[in-house]
N, C-alpha and C positions, 0 to 999 in steps of 0.2 A: 643489628642488620648491617651488612656491608654496604658502603657507599658505592653506587653504580658510577662507572666512568664511561662516557660516551666513546664510541669507536673513533670519532674524529679527534677527541681530546687525547685518547690513548695513542693514536698514530702520531699526533703532533708531538706528544711527550717523547715517544720512542724515536721519532725522526730527529728531534732536537738533540737528544742524547747521542745518537749515532753521528750527527753532523759535528757536534762538539768534539767527540773523540776522533773522528776521521779527519776533521779539518786541521787539527793540530799537526798531524804528520803531513797532510796534503800541502799545507802552506809552506812548510820547510822544503819539501821536494820541489814545489812549483818555483820557488825562488832559487833553487839550486844551492841551498844553504844547509849545513849540518851543524847542529849545536855541539860545540866541543865538549869532550869529556875531560874533566880535570885530572891531573896526574897525582895530586896529593891524596893522602888517605881520607877515608870517610870518618868523620868524628861521630861516634855513637856514645852517648852517655847512658849508662845502665844504672838505674837507681833502685836499690833494695836495702833492706835492713842488714847491715853488716856487723852491727853491734846490738846488744840488748837481747831481751827474751825472745824476740821474733827472728833473730839471726839464724840460729842453728836449724830449726825446722822449715824456715821459709826463705829468708833473704840470702843466706849463703848458698843453698841449693840453686836458687834462681840465678845468682851471680855466677856460680860454677857453670851453669848451662849457657849463659851468655858467652863466657870464655870458650867453652867447648864448641859452640856453634860458630863463633867468630873464627876460630882456628880452622874449622871445616870449610867455611866460606873462603877464607884466605888461601887455604891449600888448593882450592879448586879455581883460583884465579881472581877472587874478590867479587865485587859487584860491578859489572861492566869494566873489569880490569882494575878497579880501585880497591885496595886493601882496606880492611876495617881497623881503625884505631879505637879500641874499646876502652872507655874510661869508666871504671866502677866508682859509684858514689854511694854514700851511706844515707839511708832514709831516716835514721835516728835524729832526734832533736825536736820533733814536733812540727806542726803545720807551718808556723811562721818561718822556721828554718828551711823548710822545703820550698816555700814560695821564694825566699831569698836565693836559694841555690838554683832553682829553675831559671830565675831571671838572669843570674850570672852565666849559666850554661848557654842560654840562647843569645843574650846581648853581648857578653864579653868573650866567652870561649868560642862562640860561633859554631856550636855543634850542629851537625846535620839533622839529628833527630834525638829526642829524649825518649828512652824506653824505661818505664818504671812504675813504681809505687805498688805497695802491698796494702797499705792502710786506705780504707775508704775516705777517711778524713783528709788524707794527703791528696787524693785524686779530686775530691770536691773542691779543694782550694787551688790546685795547680792546673787542672785541665783548662779552665777558662783563660789561662795565660797564653795558650796556644794562639788563639785569635788576636789577643791583645798585643802580643810580642811578635807575631808572625813566625813562630817556630812550630815545627811538627812534633807533637807529643802523642805517644802510643802508650796508653795505660795497659799494663800487662797482667795485673792480678787483682786489683781492688774490685770489690764485689757489689757495692751498693747499687740497687736498681735505679736509684734516683739520678745517677750520674748522666745518663743519656736520655731518659724519658722526657718528652716534651714536644716532639714533632707531632703535628696534627694529622698528617697523611703522608703516603709515600712520595707525594709530589712537592712537599715542603722541604726547605733546606734543613740539614741536620742541626742539632743544638750547637755543635762546634764545627766550624769549617776545617780546622786543622787539628782537631783533637779526636782521637780514636780510642777504642778499647778492643783489643785483639782476642777477647774471650767473652764468654757469656757472664751475665751477672748472677747474683745470689738467688734469683727466682728459680733457676733450674735446680739448684741444690735442694731447696725446701719443698718445691712442688714434687720433685722426684721422690723425696723422702715420704711425703704424704701419700703419693700413689703406691709406693712400695708397702707402706704400713697397711693401707686399705686392702691390698691384695693378699698379703701374707699374715696379717694379724687382724682379721675382721671382727674378732670377738672382744677386743680390748674395750675398756670402759673409761680409763682415766689416763690423762697425759699431763706432765709437768714440763717446765722449761727452765734452763739456766743459761743465760746469755749475757755477754758483757754489756755494761751500761754506757753504750755510745751508739752511733749510727749503725754500725755493722750488726751488733747484737739485736738492737731494737728492730731493724729492718728484717733481719732473718726470722725473728719470731713472728713479726707481722705477716709475712708471706706464708710461713708454715701454718700459723693459726688460721689464717683466712682459708687456705686450701683444705685443712682438716675439717673446718666447720662446714665447708661445702661438700666434701667427700664423705665425712662420717659425722653428721650433725649430732648423733647420739653420744659422742665421746665428750666427757667433762674435762675441762682444763682446771686442774686442782691447785697448781702452785706455779708462780712465775718469779724467778729470782734474777737479780741484776747486779752481780759483783762488778767492781771496777776493773778496768783494764790493768793488767799487771798484778792482779791479786796473788798473794803467796800463801794464804791460808783459807782453804775451802771447807774446813771441817764443820763449821756451823751451817753452811749451805748444804753440805751432804746430809747432815742430820735432819735438816728441814725437809729435804726431798724424800728421805726415807720415811719420815713421819707422815707425809702426805700419801704414801702408798700408791704411787702411780704405776701403771703397767709399763709405760715408756717415758723416758725423759728426753726431750729435744734439746740440742745444744749446738751453738755455733762457736763455742770456745776454740781458740786457735793459739798457735805459738806455745810459749812457755806455760800459759794458763791451762791449755788442754793437757799438757804433760803433767803438770802439778796436780790438777784435778784428778786425773786418772790414777796417779800413784797414791794420792791420799784416799781416794774412794776404794781402791784395792785394799788398803790397810784397814778400812772400816767395814769391810764385807758388803759394800754397796752392790756390787755386781752379782752377788748371790741371790738378790731379791728383785733387782730392777734392771731393765734393758735400756741402754742408751741409743739414741739416734743422732749421730753427728752429721751436721750438714756439710762439713768439710773435714772429715776425720781421717782421710786416707793416709796422711803421714805418720799417724801416732802409733799404730801397731809396730811399725819399724823403729820408731823413736823409743818406745817403752821396752820392746823386746818380747821374749816368750811369756812374760808375766801378764801381758795385755790380755784381758778376758775374752773368751770366746762368746759368740752369740750376740755381738754388738752390731747395730745397723750402721753402716758406713757409706757415706756418699763421697764421690771422687771429684766433685767440682767440674764435671764433664766426664769423658771417658778416659781420664788421665790415670791409667793404672798399668803397671809394668807387665802384668799378665794378660792384658787385653790385646786382641789381634784385630786391627781394623779390617773392614771388608774389602776396600780397594787395595790393589797391589802396591801402588806408590806409597801409601801411608803405612802399609804393613812392612815394607822394606825399611822405611824410615824408623819405625818402631823397633825393629830388630837391631839396627845400627845404634839407635839412641840408647836403648837399655844396656846393650853390651858395652858401648863406649863409656857411658856414665859410670857403670859399675867398675870398669877397668881403671878409670881415672880416679874415682873418689871412694871406691870400696862400699858403695851403697846402691840401692835401686833408686831410680829417679822418682820423685814425688810430684804431686800436681803443680807446685810452683815451677818445677823444672819444665814441665810441658807448656806452661803459660809463657815462660821466657823464650822457649823455642818459637812459639806462635808469634810473639812480638817481633823478634829479630827477622824471622822469615817473612812476616807480613810486610816489613819494610823492604826486604830484598826483592820479593816478587813484585811489589808495587813500583819500585824504581825501574825494574826491568820492563814491566808492562808500559809504564809512562814513556820510557826511553824509546821503545819501539814505535810509539805513536808520534813522538815529537822529533825523532831523528837525532838524538844525542842526549846529553845529561839533562834531566828534567828539573824544573823549579820545584820548590816546596809545594806550591799550589797544584802543579801537575802530578806530583806524587800523591797528594791527598785525593785528587780526582781519580787516580788509578786505584787507590786503596778502597774507594767506595764501591762496594759490590763485588770485591775480589773473592775468589775461591781458590784454595791451594791445599796440597796434601801436608799433613803433619803426622807425628807419631801416634796421635789419637784418632786420626781419620781426617776427612776433608773438612776444612774450616771455611766458613763464609763470614765476611764482614759486611753487614747490611748497609743499606742506604742511610740508616740512622747512625752509622759509624760504630755500631755495636756488634761484636761477634756473637754468633749463635752456635750452639753445640748440643749434641746428644748428651745424656747423663747416665752414669753407671752407679748403681747401688748394690751392695752385697752385705753378707754376714761374716763376721770374723770366725776363722776356724784354724786351729793348729794342725800342721802337717809335719812329718819328719824332714821334709825337703828344705824348709826355711826356718830361721831362728826367731821367727815372729809369726803371729797369725796372718794368714792371707784371707782373701775374700772368697766366700762360697756363695752359692745360690745367687750369682750375679744376674742382674737384669738391666737392660739398656732401654732408656726412655727416649724416644726420638725427639729431635729438636722442636718439631712442630707441637709436641705435646707439653713441652716445659718452657718454651719461650713465648712471651706475649707478642702479638703481631705489632708491626711498626705502627706508631701513632696511638697505641693503646697502653695505658698504664697497667702494670702487672696486677695490682689489686682489683682494678675495674674488670680486667680480663677474667680473673678467677671468679669474680662474682657473677660474671655473665655465663658461666658454665651451666649447661642444662643437665 
């Protein structure tokens, strides 16, 4: 049952919000003062895996996109006339290394904002530093649903005042997969899972299994495997999965692990008998090439797909530019980490501009954070909203791999879009609790 809010309390809340936003600009104008805009460049630290198994399919595409977007923004005059000084940093080295790097970026290098992190473990360790150190951090790719959950109601403060995530969490991937399976494969009996043995893999399976049990309680979970992150030999896992004879195997494998698994499974005839359902499989048909098997269920971590056309014109125009420019520069089509990087850097740009309009000049970090809360802006994937809990919400696209003569790798067929409201838990409600509340 939804908590009722009195009309008086609602008007008080809305009035306070309006007063806060309006008074920032009104005070400056009343005093006849304008906040100066610095002339030096904006220091943006972009943190992604630039080395290691996650670099090629994730980190480098994300970093390429940051560079491409910074070039676009600078060519158009920068942000309020200030050009971007983009500083690419490597996420490799583990959690302790990332905590140390983040402290240096904020306290010593004095960057204006940190955009980064693919690993959920990195985000869980680093994002709390935003409030501790007084620096703005926007998580651009990490997926764990645990990162932002904790606010009790829309009227409570977010978990982090200066920490944001400019995309949706793994809930959308696994809920959308479950909904797609129920609609398109209603007669299946058995499902197995292979997920990496750490927060990302465990959380992904938890959400998927919870959704499947709610949507298709008759389906039996016959095998769950937990290979370590960075595993190089999946042959025993593949044999075990084949032996359990599932109809579908769920997986959140990513990076080099996903590519290695796919190639080894191909060699063992796995895909002739079993269908995979990848929660974030969008990059891998392009990574593996024409040998990637048809008929696999692929989720795109949102509507992040180079053949998707958003409904609104502003986003559709951005998508046309984005796909064309990325392919021109890098010889590949953008994958979902690219879209996530776009969202992060433009979330910062739009928030600075929104805050500057309110305060009459260059805003403080706190004013930028206030502007980012609740902002909506166009992206190549469609309109993106960053909610009051500082979490992005998105629609989600799922499809089936199919070879065509036009592309040297399978593209997605039978695509379906699941609206944001269908796959994102409401503010103040934990994802598992929300799924369990479905009727």
